[in-house]
N, C-alpha and C positions, 0 to 999 in steps of 0.2 A: 345454168350449171353451177354458179357460184353461191346459190342459196343453201343455207344450212337446213338440213332436213329435220323434221319433227323428231323429238326425243321420247315420244310415247313408247312405252314398253309393251311387249307382248310375250307369249310363250317362247321359250328359248329352245335348248338343244333336244328336248323331248318332243319337239313339234314335228308336224308332217313335213314342213319344208326342209328341215334338216335330214329327214329320211330321204326326201327326193335328192338332196345334195349327195348323200352316200350312194345312192343308186347310180347317179351320174358319175361319180367317182369310180364305181364299179364298171361302168359303161366305158369310160375313158381308159380305165385300166385294160380292159378287153380289146378296145381298138388299137392300142399301141402295141400290146403283145402280139396281136395278129399281124400288124404291119411290120414288126421286127423279127417275127418268127423266121422268115426265110433267110434273114441275115445271119442267123445263128445256125440254121439247119444246112445252109449251102456249104459250110465247111466240111461236113460229112458227105453231102450230095455230089461234090465234085472232087473229093479228096482221092486223086488217082493214084497217090502213093500207098493207100492202105492195102493194096494187093501185094505190095512188096514186103509186108509184115510190120505192123504197128508194134509199139512196145509191149502192149498187153496181150495181143493175140497174133499168132502166125498163120498166114494163110498161103504159105508157100507150098504145103503138101497137097495131094490130090484130093478130089471131092470126097471120096470115100473115107479118107483119113480124117477129114473135118467132121463128117457125119458120125464117125465112130468115137470121136474124142468127146466124152460126156462133160468135160470141164468147159465147154463152150455151149452156150444157149443157142437155140435155133434162131432166136431174134437177132442175136449178134451176127450170125451167119447171113441171115436174110438181109440185114441192113447193109453189110458189107458189099453185097452184090449190087446194090442200088446206087451205082456211081455213073454220073452223066458227064459226057465229054463236052462241057460248055466252056468256051474261051472266056477270058477276061472281058472281052468286049460284049459277048452274049450276057454274061452276068451283069455288066453295067446296064444293059437295056432292060433286063429283068427288074433290077433294083429301081430304076427310074420310072418304069411303066406305072407303078402306083401313084407316083407324084403327079404324073400327067393325068391320070384318071381323076385325082382329087381336084385338080385345076379345073377340069371340065364341068364338075357339078357344084363348086363352091358358091358361085354367085346365084345360079338358078334355084339351087336347093334353099338358100337363105331367103330368096324371094318367096318361094312356095311355102316354106315354113311360116312366113309371116301372114300368108293368106289362109292355108288349110290347117295350120297348127303344127307344132313341132313333134307331137307325140307320134303321128303316123310317119312323118318324114324321117325323123331320127331312128324310130324303131325299125323301120324298113331297111334303112342303111345299115344298122347293127346286125340285123338278121342276115341280109345278103352277104355281108362281109364274113359273118361266122360260118355260113354254109359253104362259101368258097374257100375258106380256110381248111374246112374238112376235106374238100375235094382236091386241094393242091397236090398231095402225094400221088394220087391217081393221074392228075394232069401231067406231072412230071414224067410218068411212065409212057404217056401218050404222045408227048413231044413238047419241045420248048416253046413252040408257037402258042400252043394252048396255055402253057404257064404265063406267057406274056399277056395273052388276052384276059385270063383270069385276074392277074394282078392289076390290069387296067381297070376292069369292071369293079374289082374289090376297092381300088382307089376312088371310083365314082361313088360307091356305096359309103365309103368312109368320109368323103366330102359332104355327103348328105348328113351324116351323123354329127361331124364336128360343128357345123354351122348352125344346126337347128337348136342348139342348147340356149342360146341367149334369147330366143323368142319365149321360152319357158320362164326364164329368170326375169324378163320384163313384166311378167304377170304375177310371179311368185316371190321376188326378193324385194323386201322393203329396202328403201334407200340406205338405212343405217346398217343393213346386213348384207348388202350386195357383195362387198369384198370378202366377207366370211364365206358366204354360200358358193360363190364362184370359185374361190380358192380351194375349198374342200372338194368341189367336183373336179376342178382342173388338175389338182395334185395327183388324181388317179393316173394321168399320163406318165409323170416322172416315177411314180411308184411301180407302174407296169414296166417301165424301162429297167428299173432296178431289179424286178423279179425275174424278167426274162433273160437278162444278162447273168444273173445268179444261177438259175435253175435250167436254162435252156441247154447249155452244154452237158449238164449231168443227165437230163432226160434223153438226149441224143446218145450218150455213152451207154446208159442203163438199159433203155427200152428201144432205141433206134430213132433216127431223125423224124420219121413220119409222125411219132407220137407227139412231137412238139406241136404239129398242126391239129392233130386229134384232140389233144388236151385242151389247148386254148381256143380251138373252135367249139368244142363242147361247152366250155365256160361261157363262151359268147352266147350260145343258145339258151343257157340258164338265165343269163342276164336279160335276154329278150323276153323270157317269161316274166321276170320281175318287172321289166319296163312296161310292157303292155297291161300289166295287172295294177301297178301302183301309180304310174305317172298319168297325170291329167294336165291338159293345157292351161287350165284356169282353175284357181281355187274355188271359184263359185260352183263348179260342177263336180267337185271331188266328193264321193259319198262318205269318206272317212274323216275329213277334216272337222275340227272342233269349231263351235260357233265363235268362241273367243279369238282363235287364230284367224279365221276367216275375216272377222271384223277388223282385226289388226292389220292384216295385209291389205285389205280394200282401202281402209282409212288412210294408210301410209302412202298409197298410190293415187289418192284423189287428185293431186295436182299434176299427174302425169297425163299427157295427151293420149286419148283413146279413140282417135279418129278412125272410123271404119274404111276410109278410102284405101283403095288398092293401088292406085297410081304411085309411082316412086318419083320424088321430086329430084330428078338427076341434075338439072341445072343448078338447083340450090345446093346440092351436095358438092358439085364441082367447085363452086365458089366459097365453100365453107373451109376456112383455114384450119379450124380444129381437127376436121376429119383428115386433112392432108398431114397434119402432125401425127395423127394415129397411124396413117399408112406408113409414113417414114419410120416410125417407132417399130412397127412390125417388120419392115424390111431389115432395120439394123438388128433387131432381136433374133430374127430367123437366120440371118447371115452368120452370127456367132454360134447359135445353137447348132446349125447344120454342121458346121466344122467340128464342133466338139463331139456330136453324136457319131459323126462318120469316121473321124480319124483318132478319137481318144484311145481305142485299143491299140492302133498302130503306133501311136506316140508312146504309150506305156511300154509296149514290147520292145520298140526300137531304141527309144532314148534312155529308158530306165533299165532295158535289158532284163525284163521280167518274163518268166515262162508263160506258157498259154493258159495254164490252169489259174495261176494267180493274176494274170492279165485280166481275165473275165471278172474275177471278184473285184479287183481294183477299179475296173471300168464301171462297175455297178454303183460304187460308193457315191459318186457325184449325183446320181439320180435320187438317191434317198435323202441326200442333203437338199436337192431341189424340191422334192416333195414336202419336206419339213419346212423349208423357207416359204414355200407357196402358202401353206396354212398359216404360219406365223405372221406373214406379211399381211394376210387378209385380216387377221385378228387385230393386228396393230393398226391397220388403216381405219377400221371400223371403231376402234378405240378412240382414235383422234377425232372422228366425226361425233361419236356419241357423247363425248365430253366437251365438245365445241372448242377443242384446242386448235383445230385448223379448219379452214373452209373445204368444201369438196374439191374445188379446183386445186387448192394447195396440196391436199393429199395426193391426188392424181399426179401432179407435177413432181412431188417429192419421190414417189415410188417409181415413176418413170425415169427420173434423173439417177436414182441409185441403181435401178435394174439395168441400166446401160453403162453407167460409168464404172461401177465397181468391177464387173466381170472383165471389161476392157483393160483396166489397170493390172488385173491379176494375170490376164493373158500376155500383156506387155512385159510383165516381170518374169515370166516363165523362163525365157532363154538365159536369164541371168542367174537363175538358181539350180540349173540342171546338175550342178555338182552336189547338191543337197538332196538326197532321196525324200526326206520327210518334207521339206519345204515344197518340193515339186508336187507331191501328193496333196499337200494342203491346198495349194493354189488350184490344182485340178478339181478339187472338191468345191472350192469356193466359187469358181466360174459359173457352173450351172445353178449353184444354190443362190447366189446374189442376182443372177440373171433373172430368176423367177420372181423377184420382187416386182417385175413388170406387170404380173398378173393382177396387182391391185393398182396398177397405174393405167397406162393407155390400153391395155388389152380389154379391160372391162369398160373403158370410157365411152364406148358406143351406147351402153345402157343409160348413161348420163346425158349424152348429146342427143340421141334420137332413139328411144326405146322402142317406138313403133317399128322402126326398120333396123333394129339391132342385128338380127340374123343376116340380112342382106348386106349390111355394112361389114359384119364379121366375115362374110364370104369374100368380099373385095379385100379386107385387110389380110386375110390368110393368103389370098392370092398374091399380094405384094410380098408376103413372107416366103411363099414357095418359090417365086421368082428369084428372091435373094438366095435361097437355098440352092437352087440349080446353078446359079452363077458362081456362088462361093465354093461349092464342091467341085465344080468343073475347073475353076481357076486354081484351087488348091491342088487338085490332081495334076494339073499341068505343071505347077511350080515344083511339086515333089518329083515329077519325071525329069525335070531339069537339074535336080540336085541329087546328092547322095541321100539315101533313105535316113541315114543317121542325122541329117540336118532337118528333118521334118518338123522339129520343134519350132522353127521359124514361121511356119505357115499360120500358126495361131495368131500371129500379128496382123493377119489379114482382116481382122475385125475392126481395126482402128481406121 
């Protein structure tokens, strides 16, 4: 892993492999928006106070009065009636069900993607997740049990989609471009979080909460069409790739092991210290990311005393920073490699170190700057931004350590991350319940 890759150049941004990275970016965008959609929509789905008369529409009059008032749209009225009596405990089960579903398929799907190819495994997961997203509003009307079942199955489908990607990059990404390509693809998740937080509430208010699911489920179906049309497991079999690009990719991967064996060397993996370093990195990274994603809106509204509308916009800003830093980090990492400024292992260690240390320092500093609105916002933006430097560190390190088993190892790594997320969110919720909500800023120190 410490060997410096060849510096031979090939076609760059107009090449097919960068087109594949953009489609994966779109796929990750779709997956994260479908995962977060319920978190946005549930505010309206369980808002029992809206019958008491929200600020913009009064529903205190009789039914005939509502129907005869032409200043209100039928969609607004129809959405107002779709309120479910789900307790906070029930909502917690609904939210966590997708994580349990992801855990169930992370490792099996990574193994199967290495055998049968990632195109079918990932494409099927994306299609199933999109169809279930479209079906969610109807499932909510049929009962909460069905919603939990759908979210669990959707999690299983998304587990298939997340882990299969590295099998494709093991055959498509030249060593000098791995950070660039994977960062372009991976930044779709952060960009999707930014978009859903920005427009989710607006869609719910303007069209009704079911349209959050309809819109992003439909986007997923369009993405599936692109996926099955453009994506191929191997550049050798892609009908549209140029001869020059094909030769460049194949020649750059000549030293990479291409053993056809299907058995997984479990014992060797257990004894491999670099793999355990990757697993620990995922655990630490997901611990902090889960706290930020889950409690950032609460932190902004309670500590900074920001209203709901502005809170949604402010909550989305860290994710556009994360998306930008993911891409910039990938460009910088491959710059160091292509210019022979650092060895491969030095680059991975550097970005892993920065991606874990910098956001932790920002989180530690938060309780000391709460008196300054601007300083708090800057730190909240920097935490996920600097954290995503890990995407050019240990997150893609399995492609360097064991490219043949990259998806399988990614499944295990994400499993460690999800366990960290479950523990950190549970611990944070417990600590918040023991304190006043205004002191919730201290829970961000849990990442240390």
